[in-house]
C-alpha positions in Angstrom: 0.0 0.0 -0.2 2.9 2.2 0.4 3.2 2.2 -3.4 -0.4 2.2 -4.5 -1.5 4.4 -1.8 0.0 7.5 -3.3 -1.1 6.7 -6.7 -4.9 6.2 -5.7 -4.9 9.3 -3.6 -3.2 11.4 -6.4 -6.1 10.3 -9.0 -8.9 10.9 -6.2 -7.7 14.5 -5.8 -9.9 15.2 -8.8 -12.9 13.6 -7.5 -14.8 16.7 -6.3 -17.8 17.1 -4.1 -19.4 14.0 -5.5 -20.7 11.0 -3.6 -18.0 8.3 -3.5 -19.4 4.9 -3.7 -17.4 1.8 -2.5 -18.0 -1.5 -2.7 -16.4 -4.4 -0.5 -16.0 -7.8 -1.6 -13.8 -10.9 -1.4 -12.7 -13.6 -3.7 -10.9 -16.8 -3.2 -7.7 -17.5 -4.8 -6.4 -21.3 -5.5 -8.7 -22.6 -2.7 -6.0 -21.4 0.0 -6.2 -17.7 0.0 -8.8 -14.9 0.0 -8.4 -11.5 -1.6 -10.3 -8.9 0.3 -11.0 -5.7 -1.9 -12.4 -2.2 -1.3 -12.9 -0.7 -4.8 -14.3 2.7 -6.0 -17.2 2.3 -8.4 -16.6 4.4 -11.5 -18.8 4.3 -14.6 -19.7 0.7 -14.8 -16.7 -0.9 -13.4 -14.4 -0.7 -10.2 -11.1 0.6 -9.5 -9.1 -0.9 -6.3 -8.9 1.3 -3.4 -7.2 -1.2 -1.2 -6.5 -5.0 -1.5 -5.2 -7.5 1.0 -4.5 -11.3 0.5 -4.7 -13.7 3.6 -4.3 -17.1 4.0 -7.9 -18.1 4.2 -10.0 -21.1 2.7 -13.3 -19.1 2.2 -14.7 -16.0 0.9 -16.2 -15.3 4.4 -14.1 -13.1 6.6 -14.9 -11.7 9.9 -15.6 -8.2 10.6 -12.6 -8.0 12.7 -10.6 -8.5 9.7 -12.5 -6.1 7.8 -12.5 -3.0 9.9 -8.6 -2.2 9.9 -8.9 -2.1 6.2 -11.9 0.2 6.3 -10.3 2.3 8.9 -7.1 2.8 6.8 -9.8 3.7 3.9 -11.5 6.2 6.1 -8.2 7.9 7.0 -7.2 8.2 3.4 -10.5 9.6 2.2 -10.6 11.9 5.1 -7.2 13.3 4.1 -8.6 13.9 0.7 -11.6 15.9 2.0 -14.1 13.1 0.9 -16.6 12.5 3.4 -19.8 11.7 1.5 -19.1 7.9 1.1 -21.7 5.1 0.4 -20.4 1.4 1.0 -22.2 -1.6 -0.9 -21.8 -5.1 0.4 -23.3 -8.5 -0.3 -25.1 -10.5 2.6 -21.8 -12.2 3.6 -21.0 -8.7 5.2 -24.5 -8.2 7.0 -23.2 -7.6 10.3 -24.3 -5.0 13.0 -20.7 -4.4 14.0 -19.9 -3.4 10.6 -23.0 -1.2 10.3 -22.5 0.5 13.6 -18.8 1.4 12.4 -20.1 2.8 9.2 -22.7 4.9 11.2 -19.9 6.1 13.7 -17.7 7.3 10.8 -20.6 8.9 8.9 -20.6 6.7 6.0 -23.7 5.6 4.2 -24.5 2.0 3.1 -26.5 -0.5 1.3 -26.0 -4.3 2.4 -28.0 -7.3 1.3 -29.3 -9.3 4.3 -30.2 -12.8 4.7 -33.6 -14.2 4.6 -33.5 -15.4 8.2 -32.5 -12.1 9.8 -35.0 -11.0 12.5 -36.9 -7.9 11.6 -38.6 -5.9 14.5 -41.6 -3.9 13.0 -43.0 -0.8 14.8 -46.3 -0.9 16.3 -45.3 -2.9 19.3 -42.1 -4.0 17.9 -43.5 -7.3 16.3 -40.6 -9.8 15.6 -40.5 -11.8 12.2 -37.9 -13.1 9.9 -37.5 -11.5 6.7 -38.7 -14.5 4.9 -42.0 -14.6 6.5 -42.8 -11.6 4.7 -44.1 -12.9 1.5 -44.3 -10.8 -1.9 -46.1 -11.2 -5.0 -43.9 -10.5 -8.4 -43.1 -7.0 -8.9 -44.0 -5.9 -5.3 -41.9 -3.9 -3.2 -42.5 -3.2 0.6 -40.5 -0.9 2.7 -39.8 -0.8 6.5 -38.6 2.4 8.0 -37.2 2.9 11.4 -37.0 -0.6 12.5 -34.5 -2.5 14.2 -32.7 -6.0 13.1 -31.3 -9.1 14.8 -31.9 -10.3 18.2 -29.9 -7.6 19.3 -32.3 -4.9 18.0 -30.0 -3.0 16.0 -31.1 0.3 14.6 -32.9 2.2 13.9 -32.3 1.2 10.1 -34.2 1.1 7.0 -35.3 -2.1 5.0 -36.7 -2.8 1.7 -38.1 -6.1 0.4 -38.7 -6.7 -3.3 -39.6 -9.5 -5.7 -38.7 -8.3 -9.1 -39.9 -11.4 -11.2 -41.9 -14.6 -10.8 -39.0 -16.4 -9.4 -39.2 -17.5 -5.8 -36.2 -15.5 -4.5 -36.7 -12.1 -3.0 -34.2 -9.3 -2.6 -33.8 -7.5 0.7 -31.5 -4.7 1.5 -30.8 -2.7 4.7 -29.9 0.8 4.4 -29.0 3.6 6.8 -31.2 6.1 4.8 -34.9 5.9 3.8 -35.5 3.1 1.3 -37.6 2.6 -2.0 -37.3 0.8 -5.1 -34.5 3.0 -6.2 -32.6 1.3 -3.3 -32.1 -1.7 -5.6 -30.5 0.1 -8.2 -28.3 1.6 -5.8 -27.3 -1.7 -4.3 -27.0 -3.2 -7.8 -24.1 -0.9 -8.6 -22.2 -3.3 -6.4 -22.1 -5.9 -9.4 -19.5 -3.5 -10.9 -16.6 -4.8 -8.5 -17.6 -8.4 -9.5 -16.7 -7.7 -13.1 -13.1 -6.9 -11.9 -12.4 -10.2 -10.5 -12.5 -12.3 -13.9 -10.3 -9.5 -15.3 -7.8 -10.2 -12.5 -7.9 -14.0 -12.6 -8.3 -15.2 -16.1 -9.1 -12.4 -18.4 -7.1 -9.3 -19.1 -4.5 -10.0 -16.5 -4.1 -13.7 -15.9 -3.6 -13.9 -12.1 -4.6 -17.5 -11.9 -1.8 -18.4 -14.4 0.6 -17.6 -12.0 2.5 -20.0 -9.8 2.8 -18.0 -6.7 1.3 -19.9 -3.7 2.1 -17.7 -0.7 0.0 -14.7 0.4 2.9 -11.9 0.3 3.8 -12.7 -3.2 0.3 -12.9 -4.3 -0.6 -9.5 -2.7 2.4 -7.9 -4.7 1.0 -9.3 -7.7 -2.5 -8.0 -6.8 -0.7 -4.7 -6.3 0.7 -4.6 -9.8 -2.7 -5.6 -11.4 -4.3 -2.9 -9.1 -2.0 -0.3 -10.4 -2.4 -1.2 -14.1 -6.1 -1.2 -13.7 -5.9 2.4 -12.3 -3.6 3.7 -15.2 -5.9 2.2 -17.7 -9.0 3.3 -16.5 -7.5 6.8 -16.1 -6.4 6.7 -19.6 -9.6 5.6 -20.8 -11.4 8.5 -19.1 -8.9 11.0 -20.8 -9.5 9.6 -24.2 -13.3 9.9 -23.7 -13.0 13.6 -22.4 -10.9 14.6 -25.4 -13.5 13.1 -27.9 -11.1 10.6 -29.1 -12.9 7.3 -28.0 -14.0 6.3 -31.6 -10.4 6.1 -32.5 -10.3 2.8 -30.4 -13.8 1.9 -30.0 -15.8 1.8 -33.0 -19.4 1.8 -31.5 -21.5 4.8 -32.0 -22.4 4.7 -28.3 -19.8 3.6 -25.9 -19.5 -0.4 -26.0 -16.4 -0.9 -24.0 -15.6 -0.3 -20.2 -13.2 2.7 -19.5 -10.5 -0.2 -18.7 -10.8 -1.7 -22.3 -10.5 1.7 -23.8 -7.5 2.5 -21.7 -5.9 -0.8 -22.9 -6.7 -0.1 -26.6 -5.5 3.3 -26.3 -2.2 2.2 -24.7 -1.9 -0.2 -27.7 -2.7 2.4 -30.3 -0.2 4.8 -28.8 2.5 2.4 -28.3 2.2 1.4 -32.0 2.8 4.9 -33.1 5.5 6.0 -30.5 3.1 8.3 -28.7 3.1 9.3 -25.1 0.5 7.7 -22.7 -0.4 8.2 -19.0 0.0 12.0 -19.1 -2.3 12.4 -16.1 -3.7 10.1 -13.5 -7.0 11.1 -12.3 -10.6 10.1 -11.5 -13.5 12.4 -10.8 -17.1 11.9 -9.7 -18.9 13.8 -12.4 -21.5 12.1 -14.6 -20.6 9.8 -17.2 -20.8 11.8 -20.7 -20.9 8.5 -22.7 -22.8 5.8 -20.7 -23.3 2.5 -22.1 -26.7 1.5 -23.3 -27.5 -0.8 -20.4 -26.5 1.9 -17.8 -29.0 4.4 -19.5 -31.6 1.9 -18.9 -30.6 1.4 -15.3 -30.9 5.2 -14.7 -34.6 5.7 -16.0 -37.5 5.6 -13.7 -36.5 2.9 -10.9 -40.0 1.3 -11.0 -39.4 0.6 -14.7 -36.0 -0.8 -14.1 -37.5 -3.0 -11.3 -40.2 -4.3 -13.5 -37.8 -5.3 -16.2 -35.8 -7.6 -13.9 -32.5 -7.8 -12.4 -30.7 -9.8 -15.0 -31.3 -7.2 -17.8 -30.7 -4.1 -15.6 -27.4 -5.4 -14.3 -26.0 -6.9 -17.4 -21.9 -6.9 -17.2 -20.0 -4.6 -19.4 -17.9 -5.9 -22.0 
């Protein structure tokens, strides 16, 4: 982090006053190690903010292992003056200790919750499990100012939804009042999952390495994170300079900023041109969103009705 920290800090100095959305996730490597990652969600993909590799046989890690990582991120973002932060996490991270920490440091959150979570509903504090609340297809139900778990943690806000005829329901807990749009906000978390295939078997080929110790793997992940940051930053500058179609022939943007940056790098090297003139990310609105993101940004009720598979289709 002594190498990568100054790079990502320099890139985020241009973020501005926009809300910074982070995703927390883990991925198992070689069935022996766990990659813990906190990433900045940026225009359809994610840029690593911090990554740790530990010897751990499962993707499930304890909150005690996560809090030092998040505390380090908190210090970095506070140094940059970034205080409006939202953290997204899957149900494996649904822990009241984590939510309490997020509340204490002033971060917002959207976390998917498990079906057996205890929900204490107002009007006499009636207790029930989330899976006892049955919904019909395309129905949502919001519970505001409630407590969760046997510890009666809260007050929090919960939204339940069933987007299609499938039996599975979606359920998300938030520190802010919920609505149908909360699912779209939580759904941005899938952007971090697109990065793991790039790391492992796609663009960077981490799984082809013969490294089998945590320290060496963490160094390799550091190199991959650095490459990701530089390529996304290059892709951003290509779009801002109006040169996207020199490397991406689609009328509308069809590639991620990572892939645009990679093609721009290859294009420049083939002509002896300079690359990586600046390193920056900023939180302004994407001037060229891909088509599926345009769909997601329409009326949340419409997005809910078309179903999650379509709304959150991965980018190329």
